[in-house]
N, CA, C and O atoms as a GROMACS GRO file, in nm:
protein
  644
    1MET      N    1  13.489  12.497   7.441
    1MET     CA    2  13.351  12.518   7.399
    1MET      C    3  13.259  12.436   7.486
    1MET      O    4  13.281  12.317   7.508
    2THR      N    5  13.155  12.500   7.536
    2THR     CA    6  13.058  12.430   7.618
    2THR      C    7  12.934  12.400   7.536
    2THR      O    8  12.872  12.490   7.481
    3THR      N    9  12.901  12.272   7.529
    3THR     CA   10  12.782  12.226   7.458
    3THR      C   11  12.678  12.185   7.560
    3THR      O   12  12.708  12.115   7.657
    4CYS      N   13  12.555  12.227   7.538
    4CYS     CA   14  12.445  12.179   7.622
    4CYS      C   15  12.339  12.119   7.532
    4CYS      O   16  12.328  12.153   7.414
    5VAL      N   17  12.263  12.028   7.590
    5VAL     CA   18  12.152  11.965   7.519
    5VAL      C   19  12.022  12.010   7.583
    5VAL      O   20  12.007  12.006   7.705
    6CYS      N   21  11.928  12.051   7.500
    6CYS     CA   22  11.792  12.084   7.544
    6CYS      C   23  11.701  11.976   7.488
    6CYS      O   24  11.659  11.984   7.372
    7PRO      N   25  11.671  11.873   7.568
    7PRO     CA   26  11.592  11.762   7.517
    7PRO      C   27  11.442  11.782   7.536
    7PRO      O   28  11.398  11.858   7.623
    8GLY      N   29  11.365  11.714   7.454
    8GLY     CA   30  11.221  11.716   7.469
    8GLY      C   31  11.154  11.649   7.352
    8GLY      O   32  11.220  11.602   7.259
    9SER      N   33  11.022  11.646   7.356
    9SER     CA   34  10.949  11.590   7.242
    9SER      C   35  10.916  11.700   7.141
    9SER      O   36  10.911  11.675   7.021
   10PHE      N   37  10.892  11.822   7.188
   10PHE     CA   38  10.869  11.937   7.101
   10PHE      C   39  10.764  11.908   6.994
   10PHE      O   40  10.788  11.929   6.875
   11ASP      N   41  10.647  11.859   7.037
   11ASP     CA   42  10.543  11.818   6.943
   11ASP      C   43  10.416  11.898   6.965
   11ASP      O   44  10.318  11.844   7.017
   12PRO      N   45  10.414  12.028   6.926
   12PRO     CA   46  10.516  12.106   6.858
   12PRO      C   47  10.596  12.194   6.953
   12PRO      O   48  10.567  12.201   7.072
   13LEU      N   49  10.697  12.261   6.898
   13LEU     CA   50  10.774  12.363   6.969
   13LEU      C   51  10.680  12.477   7.006
   13LEU      O   52  10.601  12.522   6.923
   14THR      N   53  10.690  12.524   7.131
   14THR     CA   54  10.609  12.637   7.177
   14THR      C   55  10.698  12.758   7.198
   14THR      O   56  10.821  12.747   7.194
   15LEU      N   57  10.638  12.872   7.221
   15LEU     CA   58  10.718  12.991   7.252
   15LEU      C   59  10.785  12.977   7.389
   15LEU      O   60  10.889  13.039   7.412
   16GLY      N   61  10.728  12.897   7.478
   16GLY     CA   62  10.794  12.868   7.605
   16GLY      C   63  10.924  12.792   7.582
   16GLY      O   64  11.027  12.824   7.641
   17HIS      N   65  10.919  12.689   7.496
   17HIS     CA   66  11.041  12.616   7.459
   17HIS      C   67  11.143  12.712   7.397
   17HIS      O   68  11.260  12.713   7.433
   18LEU      N   69  11.095  12.794   7.303
   18LEU     CA   70  11.185  12.885   7.232
   18LEU      C   71  11.250  12.984   7.328
   18LEU      O   72  11.368  13.017   7.312
   19ASP      N   73  11.177  13.031   7.426
   19ASP     CA   74  11.233  13.122   7.527
   19ASP      C   75  11.351  13.057   7.599
   19ASP      O   76  11.456  13.120   7.616
   20VAL      N   77  11.335  12.933   7.641
   20VAL     CA   78  11.443  12.862   7.710
   20VAL      C   79  11.561  12.841   7.615
   20VAL      O   80  11.676  12.857   7.656
   21ILE      N   81  11.534  12.804   7.491
   21ILE     CA   82  11.641  12.783   7.392
   21ILE      C   83  11.718  12.912   7.369
   21ILE      O   84  11.841  12.910   7.364
   22GLU      N   85  11.649  13.023   7.354
   22GLU     CA   86  11.716  13.152   7.332
   22GLU      C   87  11.802  13.189   7.453
   22GLU      O   88  11.911  13.244   7.436
   23ARG      N   89  11.755  13.162   7.572
   23ARG     CA   90  11.833  13.191   7.692
   23ARG      C   91  11.957  13.102   7.699
   23ARG      O   92  12.064  13.147   7.740
   24CYS      N   93  11.942  12.977   7.658
   24CYS     CA   94  12.058  12.887   7.652
   24CYS      C   95  12.160  12.936   7.550
   24CYS      O   96  12.280  12.929   7.574
   25ALA      N   97  12.111  12.985   7.438
   25ALA     CA   98  12.200  13.035   7.332
   25ALA      C   99  12.285  13.151   7.382
   25ALA      O  100  12.397  13.171   7.334
   26ALA      N  101  12.233  13.228   7.477
   26ALA     CA  102  12.309  13.340   7.533
   26ALA      C  103  12.411  13.292   7.638
   26ALA      O  104  12.504  13.365   7.670
   27LEU      N  105  12.393  13.171   7.690
   27LEU     CA  106  12.479  13.121   7.797
   27LEU      C  107  12.585  13.021   7.752
   27LEU      O  108  12.690  13.009   7.814
   28PHE      N  109  12.557  12.947   7.644
   28PHE     CA  110  12.643  12.838   7.601
   28PHE      C  111  12.691  12.858   7.459
   28PHE      O  112  12.625  12.925   7.378
   29ASP      N  113  12.808  12.799   7.428
   29ASP     CA  114  12.867  12.812   7.295
   29ASP      C  115  12.789  12.734   7.190
   29ASP      O  116  12.774  12.779   7.076
   30ASP      N  117  12.739  12.617   7.229
   30ASP     CA  118  12.674  12.526   7.134
   30ASP      C  119  12.551  12.467   7.203
   30ASP      O  120  12.562  12.406   7.309
   31VAL      N  121  12.435  12.485   7.142
   31VAL     CA  122  12.309  12.435   7.197
   31VAL      C  123  12.250  12.336   7.098
   31VAL      O  124  12.227  12.369   6.982
   32VAL      N  125  12.226  12.215   7.145
   32VAL     CA  126  12.165  12.113   7.060
   32VAL      C  127  12.025  12.084   7.114
   32VAL      O  128  12.009  12.026   7.221
   33VAL      N  129  11.925  12.124   7.038
   33VAL     CA  130  11.786  12.096   7.073
   33VAL      C  131  11.761  11.954   7.022
   33VAL      O  132  11.763  11.928   6.902
   34THR      N  133  11.737  11.864   7.115
   34THR     CA  134  11.731  11.722   7.082
   34THR      C  135  11.590  11.668   7.097
   34THR      O  136  11.533  11.666   7.206
   35VAL      N  137  11.535  11.626   6.983
   35VAL     CA  138  11.404  11.563   6.982
   35VAL      C  139  11.423  11.417   7.020
   35VAL      O  140  11.481  11.340   6.944
   36LEU      N  141  11.374  11.381   7.136
   36LEU     CA  142  11.377  11.242   7.180
   36LEU      C  143  11.240  11.184   7.154
   36LEU      O  144  11.139  11.237   7.201
   37HIS      N  145  11.236  11.075   7.080
   37HIS     CA  146  11.105  11.021   7.046
   37HIS      C  147  11.104  10.870   7.050
   37HIS      O  148  11.207  10.803   7.036
   38ASN      N  149  10.986  10.820   7.069
   38ASN     CA  150  10.963  10.676   7.068
   38ASN      C  151  10.885  10.645   6.941
   38ASN      O  152  10.769  10.684   6.928
   39PRO      N  153  10.946  10.574   6.845
   39PRO     CA  154  10.878  10.547   6.719
   39PRO      C  155  10.751  10.464   6.734
   39PRO      O  156  10.669  10.458   6.643
   40ASP      N  157  10.734  10.400   6.850
   40ASP     CA  158  10.613  10.322   6.874
   40ASP      C  159  10.494  10.409   6.914
   40ASP      O  160  10.381  10.362   6.917
   41LYS      N  161  10.520  10.536   6.944
   41LYS     CA  162  10.413  10.627   6.983
   41LYS      C  163  10.383  10.722   6.868
   41LYS      O  164  10.473  10.771   6.800
   42GLN      N  165  10.255  10.746   6.848
   42GLN     CA  166  10.210  10.836   6.742
   42GLN      C  167  10.221  10.980   6.790
   42GLN      O  168  10.164  11.015   6.893
   43GLY      N  169  10.291  11.063   6.717
   43GLY     CA  170  10.298  11.205   6.747
   43GLY      C  171  10.222  11.283   6.643
   43GLY      O  172  10.182  11.228   6.540
   44THR      N  173  10.201  11.409   6.668
   44THR     CA  174  10.137  11.494   6.568
   44THR      C  175  10.230  11.516   6.451
   44THR      O  176  10.187  11.516   6.335
   45PHE      N  177  10.359  11.535   6.480
   45PHE     CA  178  10.461  11.553   6.377
   45PHE      C  179  10.565  11.442   6.390
   45PHE      O  180  10.593  11.395   6.500
   46SER      N  181  10.621  11.401   6.278
   46SER     CA  182  10.731  11.304   6.282
   46SER      C  183  10.853  11.372   6.344
   46SER      O  184  10.858  11.494   6.354
   47ALA      N  185  10.950  11.292   6.384
   47ALA     CA  186  11.072  11.349   6.442
   47ALA      C  187  11.141  11.440   6.343
   47ALA      O  188  11.190  11.547   6.380
   48ASP      N  189  11.147  11.401   6.216
   48ASP     CA  190  11.211  11.485   6.115
   48ASP      C  191  11.137  11.617   6.096
   48ASP      O  192  11.199  11.721   6.077
   49GLU      N  193  11.003  11.612   6.100
   49GLU     CA  194  10.925  11.736   6.088
   49GLU      C  195  10.950  11.826   6.208
   49GLU      O  196  10.961  11.948   6.192
   50ARG      N  197  10.960  11.769   6.328
   50ARG     CA  198  10.987  11.849   6.447
   50ARG      C  199  11.123  11.917   6.436
   50ARG      O  200  11.137  12.036   6.468
   51VAL      N  201  11.224  11.841   6.392
   51VAL     CA  202  11.358  11.899   6.374
   51VAL      C  203  11.351  12.015   6.275
   51VAL      O  204  11.410  12.120   6.299
   52ASP      N  205  11.280  11.997   6.165
   52ASP     CA  206  11.268  12.104   6.065
   52ASP      C  207  11.200  12.227   6.124
   52ASP      O  208  11.246  12.339   6.103
   53LEU      N  209  11.090  12.207   6.198
   53LEU     CA  210  11.020  12.321   6.259
   53LEU      C  211  11.108  12.392   6.361
   53LEU      O  212  11.106  12.515   6.370
   54ILE      N  213  11.186  12.316   6.436
   54ILE     CA  214  11.278  12.377   6.533
   54ILE      C  215  11.384  12.457   6.460
   54ILE      O  216  11.411  12.572   6.494
   55GLU      N  217  11.444  12.396   6.358
   55GLU     CA  218  11.551  12.466   6.285
   55GLU      C  219  11.500  12.596   6.223
   55GLU      O  220  11.571  12.697   6.224
   56ARG      N  221  11.379  12.594   6.168
   56ARG     CA  222  11.324  12.717   6.111
   56ARG      C  223  11.295  12.820   6.220
   56ARG      O  224  11.307  12.940   6.196
   57SER      N  225  11.258  12.775   6.338
   57SER     CA  226  11.225  12.865   6.448
   57SER      C  227  11.348  12.924   6.517
   57SER      O  228  11.338  13.029   6.580
   58VAL      N  229  11.462  12.857   6.506
   58VAL     CA  230  11.586  12.905   6.570
   58VAL      C  231  11.687  12.957   6.468
   58VAL      O  232  11.805  12.974   6.500
   59ALA      N  233  11.642  12.981   6.346
   59ALA     CA  234  11.734  13.025   6.239
   59ALA      C  235  11.809  13.152   6.276
   59ALA      O  236  11.917  13.178   6.223
   60HIS      N  237  11.754  13.232   6.365
   60HIS     CA  238  11.818  13.356   6.407
   60HIS      C  239  11.930  13.333   6.511
   60HIS      O  240  11.997  13.428   6.551
   61LEU      N  241  11.948  13.210   6.555
   61LEU     CA  242  12.047  13.178   6.657
   61LEU      C  243  12.159  13.094   6.595
   61LEU      O  244  12.140  12.976   6.565
   62ASP      N  245  12.275  13.155   6.576
   62ASP     CA  246  12.387  13.088   6.507
   62ASP      C  247  12.442  12.966   6.581
   62ASP      O  248  12.498  12.877   6.517
   63ASN      N  249  12.426  12.961   6.711
   63ASN     CA  250  12.488  12.853   6.789
   63ASN      C  251  12.388  12.746   6.833
   63ASN      O  252  12.414  12.671   6.927
   64VAL      N  253  12.273  12.739   6.764
   64VAL     CA  254  12.171  12.640   6.799
   64VAL      C  255  12.145  12.551   6.678
   64VAL      O  256  12.135  12.599   6.565
   65ARG      N  257  12.135  12.421   6.704
   65ARG     CA  258  12.101  12.323   6.601
   65ARG      C  259  12.005  12.222   6.661
   65ARG      O  260  11.989  12.214   6.783
   66ALA      N  261  11.943  12.146   6.575
   66ALA     CA  262  11.846  12.045   6.622
   66ALA      C  263  11.882  11.909   6.566
   66ALA      O  264  11.939  11.897   6.457
   67SER      N  265  11.848  11.806   6.642
   67SER     CA  266  11.871  11.668   6.599
   67SER      C  267  11.764  11.580   6.663
   67SER      O  268  11.696  11.622   6.756
   68ALA      N  269  11.751  11.458   6.611
   68ALA     CA  270  11.652  11.364   6.665
   68ALA      C  271  11.717  11.232   6.697
   68ALA      O  272  11.808  11.187   6.628
   69TYR      N  273  11.670  11.170   6.803
   69TYR     CA  274  11.718  11.039   6.846
   69TYR      C  275  11.598  10.954   6.885
   69TYR      O  276  11.506  11.001   6.952
   70ALA      N  277  11.600  10.828   6.843
   70ALA     CA  278  11.492  10.735   6.877
   70ALA      C  279  11.544  10.628   6.970
   70ALA      O  280  11.654  10.575   6.952
   71ASN      N  281  11.464  10.597   7.072
   71ASN     CA  282  11.495  10.487   7.164
   71ASN      C  283  11.639  10.491   7.214
   71ASN      O  284  11.709  10.390   7.214
   72THR      N  285  11.682  10.608   7.256
   72THR     CA  286  11.819  10.629   7.303
   72THR      C  287  11.815  10.699   7.438
   72THR      O  288  11.737  10.792   7.458
   73LEU      N  289  11.900  10.654   7.529
   73LEU     CA  290  11.910  10.723   7.658
   73LEU      C  291  11.971  10.862   7.638
   73LEU      O  292  12.061  10.880   7.556
   74LEU      N  293  11.921  10.958   7.712
   74LEU     CA  294  11.973  11.094   7.704
   74LEU      C  295  12.123  11.096   7.736
   74LEU      O  296  12.198  11.172   7.674
   75VAL      N  297  12.167  11.016   7.831
   75VAL     CA  298  12.310  11.014   7.864
   75VAL      C  299  12.394  10.970   7.745
   75VAL      O  300  12.505  11.019   7.727
   76ASP      N  301  12.342  10.879   7.664
   76ASP     CA  302  12.415  10.834   7.544
   76ASP      C  303  12.416  10.942   7.436
   76ASP      O  304  12.516  10.959   7.366
   77VAL      N  305  12.306  11.014   7.423
   77VAL     CA  306  12.301  11.127   7.329
   77VAL      C  307  12.406  11.230   7.368
   77VAL      O  308  12.482  11.278   7.284
   78CYS      N  309  12.410  11.265   7.496
   78CYS     CA  310  12.505  11.366   7.544
   78CYS      C  311  12.649  11.320   7.526
   78CYS      O  312  12.737  11.398   7.491
   79ARG      N  313  12.673  11.193   7.551
   79ARG     CA  314  12.807  11.138   7.531
   79ARG      C  315  12.848  11.151   7.384
   79ARG      O  316  12.960  11.194   7.353
   80GLU      N  317  12.757  11.115   7.294
   80GLU     CA  318  12.784  11.123   7.150
   80GLU      C  319  12.812  11.267   7.106
   80GLU      O  320  12.900  11.292   7.023
   81LEU      N  321  12.739  11.362   7.163
   81LEU     CA  322  12.753  11.503   7.126
   81LEU      C  323  12.864  11.574   7.202
   81LEU      O  324  12.897  11.688   7.170
   82GLY      N  325  12.922  11.508   7.300
   82GLY     CA  326  13.025  11.573   7.382
   82GLY      C  327  12.967  11.682   7.470
   82GLY      O  328  13.033  11.781   7.500
   83ALA      N  329  12.844  11.663   7.513
   83ALA     CA  330  12.774  11.762   7.595
   83ALA      C  331  12.777  11.720   7.742
   83ALA      O  332  12.723  11.614   7.775
   84PRO      N  333  12.838  11.799   7.829
   84PRO     CA  334  12.844  11.764   7.970
   84PRO      C  335  12.720  11.808   8.049
   84PRO      O  336  12.713  11.788   8.170
   85LEU      N  337  12.624  11.869   7.979
   85LEU     CA  338  12.518  11.939   8.049
   85LEU      C  339  12.385  11.930   7.974
   85LEU      O  340  12.380  11.942   7.851
   86VAL      N  341  12.278  11.908   8.050
   86VAL     CA  342  12.142  11.911   7.998
   86VAL      C  343  12.075  12.034   8.058
   86VAL      O  344  12.093  12.065   8.176
   87VAL      N  345  11.998  12.104   7.978
   87VAL     CA  346  11.921  12.219   8.027
   87VAL      C  347  11.774  12.191   8.003
   87VAL      O  348  11.732  12.157   7.892
   88LYS      N  349  11.696  12.206   8.109
   88LYS     CA  350  11.552  12.187   8.102
   88LYS      C  351  11.482  12.311   8.153
   88LYS      O  352  11.522  12.368   8.255
   89GLY      N  353  11.379  12.354   8.084
   89GLY     CA  354  11.296  12.463   8.131
   89GLY      C  355  11.186  12.409   8.221
   89GLY      O  356  11.131  12.302   8.196
   90LEU      N  357  11.157  12.483   8.325
   90LEU     CA  358  11.053  12.441   8.420
   90LEU      C  359  10.943  12.546   8.425
   90LEU      O  360  10.969  12.665   8.444
   91ARG      N  361  10.818  12.500   8.408
   91ARG     CA  362  10.704  12.591   8.419
   91ARG      C  363  10.658  12.607   8.561
   91ARG      O  364  10.590  12.705   8.594
   92GLY      N  365  10.692  12.513   8.649
   92GLY     CA  366  10.645  12.522   8.786
   92GLY      C  367  10.679  12.397   8.864
   92GLY      O  368  10.763  12.316   8.823
   93GLU      N  369  10.612  12.382   8.978
   93GLU     CA  370  10.640  12.271   9.069
   93GLU      C  371  10.615  12.135   9.005
   93GLU      O  372  10.689  12.040   9.032
   94THR      N  373  10.514  12.123   8.923
   94THR     CA  374  10.483  11.995   8.859
   94THR      C  375  10.598  11.952   8.768
   94THR      O  376  10.640  11.836   8.771
   95ASP      N  377  10.650  12.046   8.688
   95ASP     CA  378  10.765  12.015   8.602
   95ASP      C  379  10.886  11.976   8.687
   95ASP      O  380  10.958  11.881   8.654
   96PHE      N  381  10.908  12.049   8.796
   96PHE     CA  382  11.022  12.019   8.883
   96PHE      C  383  11.010  11.878   8.939
   96PHE      O  384  11.107  11.803   8.940
   97SER      N  385  10.892  11.841   8.986
   97SER     CA  386  10.869  11.707   9.042
   97SER      C  387  10.889  11.598   8.937
   97SER      O  388  10.937  11.490   8.969
   98TYR      N  389  10.853  11.626   8.814
   98TYR     CA  390  10.868  11.530   8.704
   98TYR      C  391  11.014  11.518   8.660
   98TYR      O  392  11.062  11.408   8.634
   99GLU      N  393  11.083  11.631   8.650
   99GLU     CA  394  11.219  11.635   8.594
   99GLU      C  395  11.327  11.593   8.693
   99GLU      O  396  11.429  11.538   8.651
  100THR      N  397  11.309  11.617   8.822
  100THR     CA  398  11.413  11.589   8.920
  100THR      C  399  11.456  11.442   8.923
  100THR      O  400  11.577  11.416   8.923
  101PRO      N  401  11.365  11.345   8.927
  101PRO     CA  402  11.410  11.206   8.926
  101PRO      C  403  11.488  11.169   8.800
  101PRO      O  404  11.583  11.091   8.806
  102MET      N  405  11.448  11.224   8.685
  102MET     CA  406  11.523  11.196   8.561
  102MET      C  407  11.663  11.256   8.569
  102MET      O  408  11.760  11.193   8.527
  103ALA      N  409  11.674  11.377   8.620
  103ALA     CA  410  11.804  11.440   8.634
  103ALA      C  411  11.894  11.360   8.729
  103ALA      O  412  12.013  11.342   8.703
  104THR      N  413  11.836  11.312   8.837
  104THR     CA  414  11.911  11.232   8.934
  104THR      C  415  11.956  11.100   8.872
  104THR      O  416  12.069  11.056   8.895
  105MET      N  417  11.870  11.037   8.794
  105MET     CA  418  11.906  10.912   8.727
  105MET      C  419  12.017  10.934   8.626
  105MET      O  420  12.110  10.854   8.619
  106ASN      N  421  12.009  11.041   8.548
  106ASN     CA  422  12.113  11.071   8.450
  106ASN      C  423  12.248  11.092   8.517
  106ASN      O  424  12.352  11.048   8.467
  107ARG      N  425  12.245  11.160   8.631
  107ARG     CA  426  12.369  11.183   8.705
  107ARG      C  427  12.423  11.051   8.759
  107ARG      O  428  12.544  11.029   8.756
  108ALA      N  429  12.336  10.964   8.810
  108ALA     CA  430  12.380  10.834   8.862
  108ALA      C  431  12.436  10.746   8.751
  108ALA      O  432  12.532  10.671   8.774
  109LEU      N  433  12.378  10.754   8.632
  109LEU     CA  434  12.422  10.670   8.520
  109LEU      C  435  12.557  10.712   8.464
  109LEU      O  436  12.639  10.628   8.427
  110SER      N  437  12.580  10.846   8.458
  110SER     CA  438  12.700  10.890   8.386
  110SER      C  439  12.767  11.015   8.440
  110SER      O  440  12.869  11.059   8.386
  111GLY      N  441  12.712  11.073   8.545
  111GLY     CA  442  12.768  11.199   8.594
  111GLY      C  443  12.712  11.320   8.521
  111GLY      O  444  12.752  11.433   8.549
  112LEU      N  445  12.621  11.299   8.428
  112LEU     CA  446  12.561  11.408   8.351
  112LEU      C  447  12.484  11.502   8.443
  112LEU      O  448  12.400  11.458   8.522
  113GLU      N  449  12.514  11.628   8.433
  113GLU     CA  450  12.446  11.728   8.515
  113GLU      C  451  12.330  11.790   8.440
  113GLU      O  452  12.333  11.801   8.317
  114THR      N  453  12.228  11.829   8.514
  114THR     CA  454  12.111  11.896   8.458
  114THR      C  455  12.096  12.032   8.524
  114THR      O  456  12.106  12.044   8.646
  115VAL      N  457  12.074  12.132   8.442
  115VAL     CA  458  12.049  12.268   8.490
  115VAL      C  459  11.903  12.300   8.457
  115VAL      O  460  11.857  12.279   8.345
  116PHE      N  461  11.832  12.352   8.556
  116PHE     CA  462  11.693  12.391   8.535
  116PHE      C  463  11.686  12.542   8.518
  116PHE      O  464  11.744  12.618   8.596
  117ILE      N  465  11.614  12.585   8.416
  117ILE     CA  466  11.590  12.728   8.393
  117ILE      C  467  11.441  12.753   8.414
  117ILE      O  468  11.358  12.691   8.348
  118PRO      N  469  11.408  12.843   8.506
  118PRO     CA  470  11.266  12.871   8.525
  118PRO      C  471  11.207  12.934   8.399
  118PRO      O  472  11.267  13.023   8.339
  119GLY      N  473  11.090  12.885   8.361
  119GLY     CA  474  11.023  12.940   8.244
  119GLY      C  475  10.975  13.081   8.268
  119GLY      O  476  10.962  13.125   8.383
  120ASN      N  477  10.951  13.151   8.161
  120ASN     CA  478  10.896  13.284   8.168
  120ASN      C  479  10.754  13.275   8.227
  120ASN      O  480  10.670  13.203   8.172
  121PRO      N  481  10.726  13.346   8.336
  121PRO     CA  482  10.595  13.334   8.400
  121PRO      C  483  10.478  13.362   8.307
  121PRO      O  484  10.369  13.308   8.327
  122GLY      N  485  10.498  13.444   8.207
  122GLY     CA  486  10.391  13.474   8.112
  122GLY      C  487  10.362  13.360   8.016
  122GLY      O  488  10.268  13.366   7.936
  123MET      N  489  10.444  13.255   8.024
  123MET     CA  490  10.428  13.141   7.934
  123MET      C  491  10.399  13.011   8.008
  123MET      O  492  10.403  12.903   7.949
  124ASP      N  493  10.369  13.021   8.137
  124ASP     CA  494  10.343  12.902   8.220
  124ASP      C  495  10.231  12.813   8.165
  124ASP      O  496  10.232  12.692   8.186
  125HIS      N  497  10.138  12.872   8.097
  125HIS     CA  498  10.022  12.798   8.048
  125HIS      C  499  10.049  12.724   7.916
  125HIS      O  500   9.966  12.645   7.871
  126LEU      N  501  10.164  12.748   7.855
  126LEU     CA  502  10.191  12.690   7.724
  126LEU      C  503  10.242  12.547   7.736
  126LEU      O  504  10.348  12.522   7.794
  127SER      N  505  10.166  12.454   7.682
  127SER     CA  506  10.211  12.316   7.670
  127SER      C  507  10.174  12.270   7.530
  127SER      O  508  10.072  12.312   7.475
  128SER      N  509  10.255  12.183   7.474
  128SER     CA  510  10.228  12.135   7.339
  128SER      C  511  10.090  12.071   7.329
  128SER      O  512  10.018  12.095   7.232
  129SER      N  513  10.054  11.991   7.428
  129SER     CA  514   9.926  11.921   7.421
  129SER      C  515   9.808  12.019   7.426
  129SER      O  516   9.712  12.002   7.352
  130LEU      N  517   9.815  12.119   7.512
  130LEU     CA  518   9.706  12.217   7.519
  130LEU      C  519   9.697  12.300   7.391
  130LEU      O  520   9.588  12.330   7.343
  131ILE      N  521   9.811  12.336   7.337
  131ILE     CA  522   9.813  12.414   7.214
  131ILE      C  523   9.751  12.334   7.100
  131ILE      O  524   9.675  12.389   7.020
  132LYS      N  525   9.782  12.205   7.091
  132LYS     CA  526   9.723  12.121   6.986
  132LYS      C  527   9.571  12.112   7.005
  132LYS      O  528   9.496  12.113   6.908
  133GLN      N  529   9.527  12.102   7.130
  133GLN     CA  530   9.384  12.096   7.158
  133GLN      C  531   9.314  12.224   7.115
  133GLN      O  532   9.210  12.221   7.048
  134VAL      N  533   9.371  12.337   7.153
  134VAL     CA  534   9.312  12.466   7.118
  134VAL      C  535   9.309  12.484   6.967
  134VAL      O  536   9.206  12.522   6.912
  135ALA      N  537   9.420  12.455   6.900
  135ALA     CA  538   9.426  12.470   6.754
  135ALA      C  539   9.327  12.376   6.686
  135ALA      O  540   9.263  12.413   6.588
  136GLY      N  541   9.315  12.255   6.737
  136GLY     CA  542   9.224  12.157   6.679
  136GLY      C  543   9.077  12.196   6.690
  136GLY      O  544   8.994  12.154   6.610
  137LEU      N  545   9.048  12.279   6.789
  137LEU     CA  546   8.909  12.325   6.807
  137LEU      C  547   8.887  12.464   6.747
  137LEU      O  548   8.784  12.528   6.772
  138GLY      N  549   8.985  12.510   6.668
  138GLY     CA  550   8.970  12.637   6.598
  138GLY      C  551   9.014  12.759   6.674
  138GLY      O  552   8.992  12.872   6.630
  139GLY      N  553   9.079  12.739   6.790
  139GLY     CA  554   9.128  12.854   6.867
  139GLY      C  555   9.252  12.915   6.804
  139GLY      O  556   9.324  12.849   6.729
  140ASP      N  557   9.276  13.038   6.836
  140ASP     CA  558   9.391  13.112   6.782
  140ASP      C  559   9.514  13.084   6.867
  140ASP      O  560   9.517  13.118   6.985
  141VAL      N  561   9.616  13.022   6.808
  141VAL     CA  562   9.739  12.990   6.880
  141VAL      C  563   9.852  13.087   6.846
  141VAL      O  564   9.968  13.063   6.880
  142THR      N  565   9.818  13.198   6.780
  142THR     CA  566   9.916  13.303   6.756
  142THR      C  567   9.968  13.351   6.890
  142THR      O  568   9.889  13.373   6.982
  143GLY      N  569  10.097  13.367   6.904
  143GLY     CA  570  10.155  13.409   7.031
  143GLY      C  571  10.180  13.294   7.126
  143GLY      O  572  10.219  13.315   7.241
  144MET      N  573  10.158  13.171   7.078
  144MET     CA  574  10.183  13.053   7.161
  144MET      C  575  10.290  12.963   7.100
  144MET      O  576  10.359  12.890   7.171
  145VAL      N  577  10.303  12.969   6.969
  145VAL     CA  578  10.405  12.891   6.897
  145VAL      C  579  10.480  12.985   6.804
  145VAL      O  580  10.426  13.088   6.763
  146PRO      N  581  10.605  12.949   6.769
  146PRO     CA  582  10.678  13.033   6.673
  146PRO      C  583  10.606  13.038   6.538
  146PRO      O  584  10.535  12.944   6.502
  147GLU      N  585  10.623  13.144   6.466
  147GLU     CA  586  10.557  13.164   6.337
  147GLU      C  587  10.575  13.045   6.242
  147GLU      O  588  10.478  13.006   6.176
  148PRO      N  589  10.696  12.986   6.230
  148PRO     CA  590  10.710  12.873   6.138
  148PRO      C  591  10.626  12.750   6.176
  148PRO      O  592  10.608  12.661   6.093
  149VAL      N  593  10.577  12.745   6.297
  149VAL     CA  594  10.500  12.629   6.345
  149VAL      C  595  10.351  12.645   6.318
  149VAL      O  596  10.280  12.545   6.302
  150ILE      N  597  10.302  12.768   6.311
  150ILE     CA  598  10.157  12.791   6.304
  150ILE      C  599  10.092  12.720   6.184
  150ILE      O  600   9.999  12.642   6.203
  151GLY      N  601  10.139  12.746   6.065
  151GLY     CA  602  10.078  12.686   5.946
  151GLY      C  603  10.079  12.534   5.949
  151GLY      O  604   9.973  12.472   5.934
  152PRO      N  605  10.195  12.471   5.969
  152PRO     CA  606  10.197  12.324   5.975
  152PRO      C  607  10.109  12.268   6.087
  152PRO      O  608  10.047  12.163   6.069
  153LEU      N  609  10.104  12.336   6.200
  153LEU     CA  610  10.020  12.288   6.310
  153LEU      C  611   9.873  12.292   6.272
  153LEU      O  612   9.800  12.195   6.292
  154LEU      N  613   9.829  12.404   6.217
  154LEU     CA  614   9.689  12.416   6.178
  154LEU      C  615   9.652  12.318   6.068
  154LEU      O  616   9.542  12.264   6.068
  155GLU      N  617   9.742  12.296   5.975
  155GLU     CA  618   9.717  12.196   5.870
  155GLU      C  619   9.706  12.055   5.930
  155GLU      O  620   9.621  11.976   5.888
  156ARG      N  621   9.789  12.025   6.026
  156ARG     CA  622   9.794  11.890   6.083
  156ARG      C  623   9.674  11.858   6.171
  156ARG      O  624   9.623  11.746   6.170
  157VAL      N  625   9.629  11.958   6.249
  157VAL     CA  626   9.518  11.929   6.341
  157VAL      C  627   9.382  11.959   6.279
  157VAL      O  628   9.279  11.942   6.345
  158GLY      N  629   9.381  12.004   6.153
  158GLY     CA  630   9.255  12.018   6.080
  158GLY      C  631   9.184  12.150   6.099
  158GLY      O  632   9.069  12.164   6.058
  159ALA      N  633   9.250  12.249   6.158
  159ALA     CA  634   9.188  12.381   6.174
  159ALA      C  635   9.243  12.473   6.066
  159ALA      O  636   9.342  12.440   6.002
  160SER      N  637   9.180  12.584   6.047
  160SER     CA  638   9.232  12.683   5.953
  160SER      C  639   9.249  12.815   6.025
  160SER      O  640   9.181  12.844   6.124
  161ARG      N  641   9.338  12.893   5.975
  161ARG     CA  642   9.371  13.020   6.038
  161ARG      C  643   9.263  13.122   6.021
  161ARG      O  644   9.277  13.234   6.068
   0.00000   0.00000   0.00000
């Protein structure tokens, strides 16, 4: 069985994230969507809330689960889960430039390999921070986040549907 980890902050999960997760589910036996968070930083959603939103959004995928880790190296998370592989979605050159040094460091630390999956070009504009900004100013984020995320997101950022 091949297990992969899809790490991120997922604050909140976007349809771009979900696209990458669904593609991983078609390629790997076991996909663990891992919320990595720093408890010293304020997020829109707590780690437990993010895990819940992810689990509700991936309920249609039998081989996907979510978990959260605080102040833990990704290589240690993968070791604990028995995952030899990290999968990251890339929206473009900026993501590649940001992710490559982390992938190289993870490989140097433990031999952990990272696979990059190009994001769906129609979703290049989707980022959690922009979606929160748009929702907070009353914009319609339908088609940007999974349905289970819309209500909690709008409640949290103070906008209404």
